[in-house]
C-alpha positions in Angstrom: 20.0 -1.7 -11.7 21.1 -3.1 -8.3 21.8 -6.7 -7.8 18.8 -8.5 -8.0 16.8 -6.3 -9.5 15.0 -6.9 -12.5 14.0 -4.7 -14.9 10.4 -5.2 -14.1 11.2 -4.1 -10.7 13.0 -0.6 -11.5 10.1 0.0 -13.8 7.4 -0.7 -11.1 10.0 1.2 -8.7 10.8 4.4 -11.3 6.1 4.2 -11.7 6.2 4.7 -7.9 9.0 7.2 -7.7 7.1 9.5 -10.5 3.6 9.0 -8.1 6.1 9.3 -5.2 6.4 12.7 -6.7 3.2 14.2 -7.2 2.5 12.9 -3.7 5.2 15.8 -2.7 4.9 18.7 -5.2 1.8 19.1 -6.1 1.1 20.0 -9.9 4.3 19.8 -11.3 6.0 19.5 -14.9 7.6 17.1 -16.3 10.8 18.5 -15.2 9.9 19.0 -11.7 9.8 15.6 -11.6 12.6 14.6 -13.0 14.3 16.5 -11.1 13.1 15.6 -7.7 12.5 11.5 -8.6 16.4 11.3 -9.8 15.0 10.2 -13.7 15.6 11.6 -16.9 13.0 13.7 -18.6 12.8 10.8 -21.0 11.7 8.3 -18.2 9.6 10.0 -17.2 7.7 10.8 -20.3 7.5 7.8 -20.6 5.9 7.0 -17.5 3.7 10.1 -17.1 1.9 8.8 -20.5 1.2 5.3 -19.4 -0.4 7.3 -16.4 -2.7 9.4 -18.4 -3.2 6.3 -20.1 -4.5 4.5 -17.0 -6.5 7.8 -15.8 -4.1 7.7 -12.7 -3.1 11.3 -14.1 -3.8 14.9 -16.1 -3.0 17.9 -17.5 -4.0 21.2 -15.2 -3.1 23.2 -17.3 -0.5 25.2 -19.3 2.6 27.7 -18.5 4.2 29.5 -20.9 7.6 29.4 -20.3 8.3 32.4 -23.6 9.9 30.7 -27.4 8.7 26.7 -27.4 5.6 25.1 -26.2 3.9 25.4 -23.1 4.5 23.2 -20.2 2.4 21.8 -19.1 1.9 21.3 -15.0 0.7 17.7 -14.0 -1.4 16.2 -10.9 -2.6 12.4 -9.6 -6.1 12.4 -10.1 -7.2 10.5 -6.9 -10.5 9.0 -7.2 -8.9 6.9 -9.6 -7.3 3.9 -7.6 -7.6 2.9 -4.4 -6.7 0.7 -1.7 -7.8 -1.2 1.2 -5.5 -2.1 4.1 -7.3 -5.0 6.4 -5.5 -5.5 9.9 -5.7 -7.7 12.2 -4.4 -7.9 16.0 -5.6 -10.6 18.4 -8.2 -7.7 20.4 -9.0 -5.1 17.2 -9.6 -5.4 13.3 -9.1 -2.2 11.8 -9.9 -1.3 7.7 -8.7 1.8 5.8 -9.4 2.9 2.4 -6.9 5.4 0.8 -6.3 6.8 -2.3 -4.0 7.5 -4.7 -3.0 10.3 -3.1 -1.8 7.8 -0.3 -4.7 9.5 2.3 -7.0 8.0 4.2 -10.5 8.6 3.1 -12.3 6.0 5.8 -11.8 4.3 8.8 -13.4 1.1 10.4 -12.8 -1.0 13.5 -14.3 -4.3 15.2 -13.2 -5.3 18.3 -15.3 -8.5 17.6 -12.1 -10.6 16.9 -12.6 -14.5 17.4 -9.2 -15.7 18.8 -11.6 -19.5 18.5 -13.1 -18.3 14.7 -10.6 -17.6 12.5 -13.5 -17.9 10.0 -16.5 -15.8 11.6 -13.4 -12.7 12.1 -12.8 -13.4 8.5 -16.4 -12.6 7.3 -16.9 -10.1 10.1 -13.9 -7.7 8.4 -14.9 -8.3 5.0 -18.2 -7.3 6.4 -15.2 -3.5 7.1 -13.8 -4.1 3.5 -17.4 -3.5 1.9 -18.3 -0.3 4.9 -15.5 1.4 4.3 -15.7 0.7 0.3 -19.4 2.3 0.2 -18.5 4.9 3.2 -16.8 7.0 0.4 -18.1 7.1 -3.4 -15.4 5.5 -5.9 -16.5 7.0 -9.0 -16.1 3.0 -10.2 -12.5 3.1 -9.9 -10.6 0.4 -9.2 -9.5 -1.4 -5.9 -5.7 -1.1 -6.6 -5.4 -4.1 -4.0 -6.7 -5.9 -0.4 -4.1 -6.7 1.8 -4.4 -8.8 5.0 -1.8 -8.0 7.4 -1.8 -10.0 10.7 0.5 -10.7 14.1 3.1 -13.6 14.0 5.0 -15.0 10.9 3.1 -15.9 7.7 3.0 -18.5 4.7 2.6 -16.0 2.0 1.9 -18.9 -0.2 -0.8 -20.2 2.0 -2.0 -17.4 2.9 -1.6 -18.5 6.2 -0.1 -18.2 10.1 2.4 -19.9 10.7 3.0 -19.8 14.7 1.0 -17.3 16.5 1.6 -17.2 20.3 -1.6 -14.8 20.7 -4.1 -16.7 18.1 -3.0 -20.4 18.0 -6.4 -21.7 16.7 -5.7 -19.6 13.9 -2.2 -21.3 12.6 -2.8 -23.3 9.0 -5.7 -21.9 8.5 -6.4 -20.3 5.4 -6.9 -16.5 6.0 -7.1 -14.9 2.5 -8.3 -17.6 0.8 -11.1 -16.9 3.3 -11.0 -13.4 3.2 -11.0 -13.9 -0.5 -14.3 -16.1 -0.8 -16.0 -12.9 0.7 -14.5 -9.8 -1.2 -14.6 -11.9 -4.9 -10.9 -10.9 -5.2 -7.6 -12.3 -4.3 -6.1 -11.2 -0.8 -2.3 -11.5 -0.1 -1.7 -12.1 3.6 1.3 -10.1 5.0 3.0 -9.9 7.9 2.0 -6.6 10.0 5.2 -5.6 10.0 6.3 -5.9 7.4 2.9 -4.6 5.6 3.0 -1.2 7.8 6.2 -0.4 6.5 5.7 -1.3 3.2 2.6 1.1 3.7 4.6 4.0 4.9 7.1 3.7 1.7 4.4 4.0 -0.6 2.6 6.9 1.2 5.7 9.2 2.1 7.9 8.1 -0.2 10.8 10.8 -0.5 13.7 9.7 0.9 12.4 6.2 2.4 13.1 5.3 -1.5 16.6 5.9 -0.8 17.8 5.2 3.0 17.4 2.5 5.5 14.4 2.9 7.7 13.1 1.3 11.5 8.8 0.5 11.8 8.1 -0.2 15.3 4.9 -1.3 16.5 4.3 -1.7 20.0 0.6 -3.6 20.9 -0.4 -6.9 22.4 3.8 -7.0 21.6 6.6 -5.8 19.7 7.4 -6.0 15.9 10.1 -4.4 14.5 9.2 -3.9 10.1 12.7 -3.0 7.9 13.3 -1.2 5.1 15.7 -0.6 2.9 16.3 1.1 -1.0 12.3 1.5 -0.6 11.9 -1.7 -0.2 10.2 -3.5 3.4 12.2 -7.0 3.9 10.9 -9.0 6.8 11.3 -8.0 10.6 11.2 -9.2 13.8 8.5 -10.5 16.1 9.1 -10.1 19.7 6.4 -11.5 23.2 6.3 -9.8 26.0 6.5 -12.0 29.4 
Protein backbone atom coordinates (compact mmCIF):
# COMPACT_ATOMS: atom_id res chain seq x y z
CA UNK A 1 0.00 0.00 0.00
CA UNK A 2 1.48 3.38 -0.96
CA UNK A 3 2.06 6.05 1.67
CA UNK A 4 -1.05 8.10 2.31
CA UNK A 5 -3.39 5.50 0.81
CA UNK A 6 -6.07 4.16 3.17
CA UNK A 7 -7.53 0.67 2.93
CA UNK A 8 -10.76 2.20 1.66
CA UNK A 9 -8.90 4.08 -1.09
CA UNK A 10 -7.01 0.92 -2.02
CA UNK A 11 -10.26 -1.05 -2.16
CA UNK A 12 -11.85 1.56 -4.43
CA UNK A 13 -8.75 1.54 -6.64
CA UNK A 14 -8.98 -2.26 -6.98
CA UNK A 15 -12.66 -2.03 -7.91
CA UNK A 16 -11.78 0.52 -10.59
CA UNK A 17 -9.03 -1.79 -11.86
CA UNK A 18 -11.55 -4.64 -12.33
CA UNK A 19 -14.01 -2.35 -14.14
CA UNK A 20 -11.22 -1.01 -16.36
CA UNK A 21 -10.14 -4.56 -17.18
CA UNK A 22 -13.63 -5.49 -18.32
CA UNK A 23 -13.87 -2.31 -20.39
CA UNK A 24 -10.63 -3.18 -22.14
CA UNK A 25 -11.10 -6.94 -22.49
CA UNK A 26 -14.86 -7.28 -22.90
CA UNK A 27 -16.42 -10.50 -21.54
CA UNK A 28 -13.69 -12.20 -19.49
CA UNK A 29 -13.04 -14.82 -16.84
CA UNK A 30 -11.83 -13.96 -13.35
CA UNK A 31 -8.37 -15.28 -14.27
CA UNK A 32 -8.18 -12.98 -17.31
CA UNK A 33 -9.33 -10.04 -15.20
CA UNK A 34 -6.69 -10.83 -12.58
CA UNK A 35 -3.92 -11.04 -15.19
CA UNK A 36 -4.94 -7.73 -16.78
CA UNK A 37 -5.46 -5.84 -13.50
CA UNK A 38 -2.44 -7.40 -11.73
CA UNK A 39 -4.69 -8.38 -8.82
CA UNK A 40 -4.86 -11.80 -7.19
CA UNK A 41 -7.59 -14.24 -8.14
CA UNK A 42 -8.85 -14.02 -4.55
CA UNK A 43 -9.12 -10.21 -4.69
CA UNK A 44 -10.90 -10.32 -8.05
CA UNK A 45 -13.33 -12.94 -6.75
CA UNK A 46 -14.34 -10.74 -3.80
CA UNK A 47 -14.75 -7.66 -6.02
CA UNK A 48 -16.74 -9.61 -8.63
CA UNK A 49 -19.19 -10.87 -5.99
CA UNK A 50 -19.70 -7.34 -4.75
CA UNK A 51 -20.29 -5.94 -8.24
CA UNK A 52 -22.72 -8.78 -9.03
CA UNK A 53 -24.75 -7.98 -5.90
CA UNK A 54 -24.93 -4.35 -7.01
CA UNK A 55 -26.15 -5.42 -10.45
CA UNK A 56 -23.11 -3.91 -12.16
CA UNK A 57 -21.70 -7.17 -13.47
CA UNK A 58 -23.21 -10.42 -14.75
CA UNK A 59 -22.26 -13.85 -16.01
CA UNK A 60 -22.86 -13.92 -19.76
CA UNK A 61 -21.87 -17.55 -20.37
CA UNK A 62 -19.80 -20.43 -19.04
CA UNK A 63 -16.90 -22.15 -20.76
CA UNK A 64 -15.88 -25.75 -20.11
CA UNK A 65 -12.12 -26.20 -19.86
CA UNK A 66 -12.13 -29.96 -19.34
CA UNK A 67 -11.71 -31.06 -15.77
CA UNK A 68 -13.25 -29.06 -12.98
CA UNK A 69 -16.10 -26.59 -12.92
CA UNK A 70 -16.95 -24.59 -16.06
CA UNK A 71 -15.36 -21.15 -16.10
CA UNK A 72 -17.79 -18.20 -15.80
CA UNK A 73 -17.36 -15.40 -18.35
CA UNK A 74 -18.26 -12.02 -16.86
CA UNK A 75 -19.19 -8.66 -18.34
CA UNK A 76 -20.32 -5.22 -17.19
CA UNK A 77 -23.97 -4.18 -17.24
CA UNK A 78 -23.68 -0.79 -19.00
CA UNK A 79 -27.11 0.42 -17.89
CA UNK A 80 -26.49 -0.40 -14.22
CA UNK A 81 -25.08 3.04 -13.43
CA UNK A 82 -24.76 6.42 -15.08
CA UNK A 83 -22.72 9.55 -14.48
CA UNK A 84 -23.38 13.13 -15.59
CA UNK A 85 -20.71 15.76 -16.05
CA UNK A 86 -21.35 19.50 -16.44
CA UNK A 87 -18.60 21.77 -17.77
CA UNK A 88 -18.95 25.55 -17.61
CA UNK A 89 -16.77 27.57 -19.97
CA UNK A 90 -17.12 31.37 -20.05
CA UNK A 91 -18.98 30.98 -23.36
CA UNK A 92 -20.45 27.46 -23.27
CA UNK A 93 -22.08 24.92 -20.97
CA UNK A 94 -21.64 21.24 -21.91
CA UNK A 95 -23.38 18.28 -20.28
CA UNK A 96 -22.51 14.63 -20.91
CA UNK A 97 -24.28 11.44 -19.81
CA UNK A 98 -22.15 8.27 -19.63
CA UNK A 99 -22.85 4.62 -18.82
CA UNK A 100 -20.82 2.15 -16.79
CA UNK A 101 -18.67 1.27 -19.80
CA UNK A 102 -17.58 4.91 -19.98
CA UNK A 103 -19.47 5.42 -23.24
CA UNK A 104 -21.16 8.80 -23.82
CA UNK A 105 -24.91 8.30 -24.28
CA UNK A 106 -25.94 11.91 -24.87
CA UNK A 107 -24.35 15.36 -25.03
CA UNK A 108 -26.07 18.75 -24.77
CA UNK A 109 -24.72 22.31 -25.18
CA UNK A 110 -25.97 25.74 -24.18
CA UNK A 111 -24.31 29.03 -25.21
CA UNK A 112 -26.33 31.19 -22.82
CA UNK A 113 -23.70 31.46 -20.07
CA UNK A 114 -24.49 34.66 -18.15
CA UNK A 115 -21.25 36.14 -16.86
CA UNK A 116 -23.17 38.40 -14.46
CA UNK A 117 -25.82 35.92 -13.30
CA UNK A 118 -24.42 32.57 -12.12
CA UNK A 119 -27.79 31.60 -10.63
CA UNK A 120 -29.51 31.78 -14.02
CA UNK A 121 -26.67 29.81 -15.60
CA UNK A 122 -26.97 27.06 -12.96
CA UNK A 123 -30.71 26.85 -13.66
CA UNK A 124 -29.97 26.45 -17.37
CA UNK A 125 -27.30 23.83 -16.58
CA UNK A 126 -29.86 21.86 -14.54
CA UNK A 127 -32.13 21.92 -17.57
CA UNK A 128 -29.35 20.40 -19.67
CA UNK A 129 -28.78 17.66 -17.09
CA UNK A 130 -32.46 16.74 -17.10
CA UNK A 131 -32.43 16.82 -20.90
CA UNK A 132 -29.67 14.23 -21.25
CA UNK A 133 -31.13 12.07 -18.49
CA UNK A 134 -34.46 11.91 -20.28
CA UNK A 135 -32.96 11.49 -23.75
CA UNK A 136 -31.74 7.96 -23.00
CA UNK A 137 -33.79 5.32 -21.12
CA UNK A 138 -31.85 4.51 -17.95
CA UNK A 139 -34.05 1.61 -16.77
CA UNK A 140 -34.33 3.31 -13.36
CA UNK A 141 -30.59 2.77 -12.83
CA UNK A 142 -29.00 5.17 -10.36
CA UNK A 143 -26.94 8.09 -11.56
CA UNK A 144 -23.58 7.53 -9.90
CA UNK A 145 -22.91 11.22 -9.51
CA UNK A 146 -23.37 14.58 -11.15
CA UNK A 147 -20.28 16.77 -11.00
CA UNK A 148 -19.75 20.41 -12.00
CA UNK A 149 -16.43 21.47 -13.55
CA UNK A 150 -15.43 25.13 -13.85
CA UNK A 151 -12.32 27.14 -14.82
CA UNK A 152 -10.18 28.85 -12.18
CA UNK A 153 -9.28 27.88 -8.63
CA UNK A 154 -12.11 26.43 -6.60
CA UNK A 155 -12.97 25.97 -2.94
CA UNK A 156 -14.47 22.46 -2.80
CA UNK A 157 -15.77 22.96 0.74
CA UNK A 158 -17.78 26.03 -0.27
CA UNK A 159 -18.55 24.75 -3.78
CA UNK A 160 -17.43 28.09 -5.19
CA UNK A 161 -14.89 29.61 -7.59
CA UNK A 162 -12.18 31.51 -5.73
CA UNK A 163 -10.63 33.89 -8.24
CA UNK A 164 -11.99 33.56 -11.77
CA UNK A 165 -10.66 36.16 -14.20
CA UNK A 166 -13.20 35.27 -16.88
CA UNK A 167 -16.22 35.09 -14.55
CA UNK A 168 -15.47 37.61 -11.77
CA UNK A 169 -19.13 37.95 -10.75
CA UNK A 170 -19.13 34.24 -9.93
CA UNK A 171 -16.35 34.42 -7.34
CA UNK A 172 -17.57 33.20 -3.95
CA UNK A 173 -20.99 32.14 -5.30
CA UNK A 174 -21.99 28.63 -4.07
CA UNK A 175 -22.37 27.14 -7.55
CA UNK A 176 -22.51 23.54 -6.36
CA UNK A 177 -25.31 24.37 -3.94
CA UNK A 178 -27.27 26.24 -6.63
CA UNK A 179 -27.04 23.40 -9.15
CA UNK A 180 -27.66 20.77 -6.48
CA UNK A 181 -30.82 22.60 -5.38
CA UNK A 182 -32.23 22.46 -8.91
CA UNK A 183 -31.35 18.76 -9.32
CA UNK A 184 -32.23 17.57 -5.83
CA UNK A 185 -28.83 15.94 -5.30
CA UNK A 186 -25.36 16.78 -4.01
CA UNK A 187 -23.09 18.13 -6.76
CA UNK A 188 -19.35 18.44 -6.11
CA UNK A 189 -17.50 21.38 -7.70
CA UNK A 190 -14.19 20.58 -9.42
CA UNK A 191 -11.56 22.52 -11.30
CA UNK A 192 -12.15 21.69 -14.96
CA UNK A 193 -8.66 20.36 -15.74
CA UNK A 194 -8.70 18.19 -12.61
CA UNK A 195 -12.10 16.82 -13.66
CA UNK A 196 -10.88 16.18 -17.22
CA UNK A 197 -7.81 14.29 -16.03
CA UNK A 198 -9.94 12.23 -13.62
CA UNK A 199 -12.32 11.43 -16.48
CA UNK A 200 -9.51 10.27 -18.75
CA UNK A 201 -8.31 7.88 -16.05
CA UNK A 202 -11.83 6.59 -15.35
CA UNK A 203 -12.73 6.00 -18.99
CA UNK A 204 -9.40 4.81 -20.39
CA UNK A 205 -7.90 3.09 -17.35
CA UNK A 206 -5.23 0.61 -18.40
CA UNK A 207 -1.76 2.11 -18.48
CA UNK A 208 -2.99 5.40 -17.01
CA UNK A 209 -3.54 3.68 -13.66
CA UNK A 210 0.21 3.28 -13.20
CA UNK A 211 1.52 6.19 -15.28
CA UNK A 212 2.19 9.89 -14.88
CA UNK A 213 -0.20 11.60 -17.30
CA UNK A 214 -0.70 15.15 -18.54
CA UNK A 215 -3.95 16.63 -19.91
CA UNK A 216 -3.76 19.93 -21.84
CA UNK A 217 -6.88 22.05 -22.33
CA UNK A 218 -6.80 24.96 -24.77
CA UNK A 219 -9.89 27.15 -24.94
CA UNK A 220 -10.53 30.58 -23.44
CA UNK A 221 -7.34 29.92 -21.51
CA UNK A 222 -4.84 27.07 -21.25
CA UNK A 223 -5.07 24.55 -18.42
CA UNK A 224 -3.04 21.55 -17.35
CA UNK A 225 -4.29 18.47 -15.56
CA UNK A 226 -1.76 16.06 -14.04
CA UNK A 227 -2.11 12.53 -12.67
CA UNK A 228 0.36 10.18 -11.02
CA UNK A 229 -0.29 6.54 -10.29
CA UNK A 230 -3.86 6.79 -11.56
CA UNK A 231 -4.80 9.71 -9.27
CA UNK A 232 -5.41 13.23 -10.56
CA UNK A 233 -3.66 16.09 -8.73
CA UNK A 234 -4.33 19.85 -8.89
CA UNK A 235 -3.24 21.48 -12.15
CA UNK A 236 -2.20 24.96 -13.27
CA UNK A 237 -4.17 27.65 -15.10
CA UNK A 238 -2.55 30.13 -17.48
CA UNK A 239 -4.19 33.29 -18.78
CA UNK A 240 -3.59 34.47 -22.35
CA UNK A 241 -2.51 38.11 -22.63
